[in-house]
C-alpha positions in Angstrom: -18.0 -20.8 -9.8 -15.1 -19.3 -7.9 -15.6 -16.0 -6.0 -13.7 -13.3 -7.9 -13.9 -10.6 -5.2 -10.9 -9.8 -3.2 -11.3 -10.4 0.6 -10.5 -7.4 2.7 -7.9 -8.5 5.2 -5.3 -7.3 7.7 -2.0 -9.0 7.4 -2.4 -11.0 10.6 -5.8 -12.4 9.4 -4.6 -13.6 6.0 -5.4 -17.3 5.6 -3.7 -19.9 3.4 -7.0 -20.6 1.6 -7.4 -17.0 0.5 -7.1 -16.6 -3.2 -7.6 -12.9 -3.9 -7.1 -10.3 -1.1 -6.9 -6.6 -0.5 -4.7 -5.2 2.2 -4.4 -1.5 3.2 -1.1 -0.5 4.9 2.0 1.7 4.8 4.9 1.2 2.4 7.8 0.2 4.7 10.3 -0.5 2.0 10.6 -0.4 -1.8 13.0 -2.8 -3.5 14.2 -1.9 -7.0 10.6 -1.6 -8.2 10.4 -5.4 -8.0 8.5 -5.6 -4.7 7.5 -3.6 -1.6 7.1 -4.5 2.0 3.7 -3.5 3.3 3.1 -2.9 7.0 -0.5 -2.5 8.4 0.5 -2.5 12.1 -0.6 -6.2 12.5 2.3 -7.5 10.5 4.3 -7.1 7.2 3.9 -8.8 3.9 5.9 -8.8 0.6 4.0 -7.4 -2.4 5.4 -8.4 -5.8 4.8 -5.5 -8.2 4.6 -7.5 -11.4 5.9 -4.7 -13.6 3.4 -2.2 -12.1 4.9 1.2 -11.8 4.1 2.8 -8.4 4.3 6.5 -7.7 4.5 5.8 -4.0 7.4 5.8 -1.6 8.1 4.8 2.0 5.4 5.8 4.5 2.7 6.2 1.9 -0.6 4.6 2.7 -1.8 2.3 -0.1 -4.4 -0.4 -0.8 -3.1 -3.5 -2.6 -5.4 -5.9 -4.5 -3.9 -9.1 -5.8 -3.6 -12.9 -5.6 -2.1 -14.5 -2.6 0.8 -16.9 -3.1 2.4 -19.0 -0.4 6.0 -19.9 -1.1 7.5 -23.3 -0.2 9.2 -21.6 2.7 5.8 -20.5 4.0 6.3 -16.9 3.1 3.1 -15.2 2.0 3.3 -12.8 -1.0 0.7 -10.7 -2.7 1.0 -10.7 -6.5 -0.2 -7.1 -7.0 -2.9 -6.4 -9.6 -4.1 -3.0 -8.4 -2.4 -0.5 -6.1 -4.4 2.5 -4.9 -3.4 5.7 -3.1 -5.0 5.8 0.4 -3.0 8.7 1.9 -6.2 10.6 2.7 -7.7 7.7 4.6 -7.9 7.9 8.4 -6.1 4.6 9.0 -6.9 4.6 12.7 -10.7 4.6 12.0 -10.3 2.2 9.1 -8.8 -0.4 11.5 -11.6 0.2 14.1 -14.2 -0.4 11.4 -12.4 -3.5 10.2 -12.3 -4.9 13.7 -16.0 -4.2 14.3 -16.9 -5.8 11.0 -14.8 -8.9 11.8 -16.4 -9.1 15.3 -19.9 -9.0 13.8 -19.1 -11.6 11.2 -17.8 -14.0 13.8 -21.1 -14.0 15.7 
């Protein structure tokens, strides 16, 4: 049975075999409510909104959960299923915790 849980990733760590992921980052750009560009300081990724209405704008901190698609051009796109407000999160400490967790899992 396929794992239905979204893997927590930073953009730089997204792997082509990931199916469902969650990424926390800042909204860099909103394009006609069709997609957003998410920036987590390790990189940027396009997030297709799939008719989701988002009450967020540029510079808001959000968590996106969705399916990863890789286009024929190699572009990675998250097909958003859930978008959460993370503006109260201390992003600096979140990244430190992510890096510690990653380091422990690699041992």
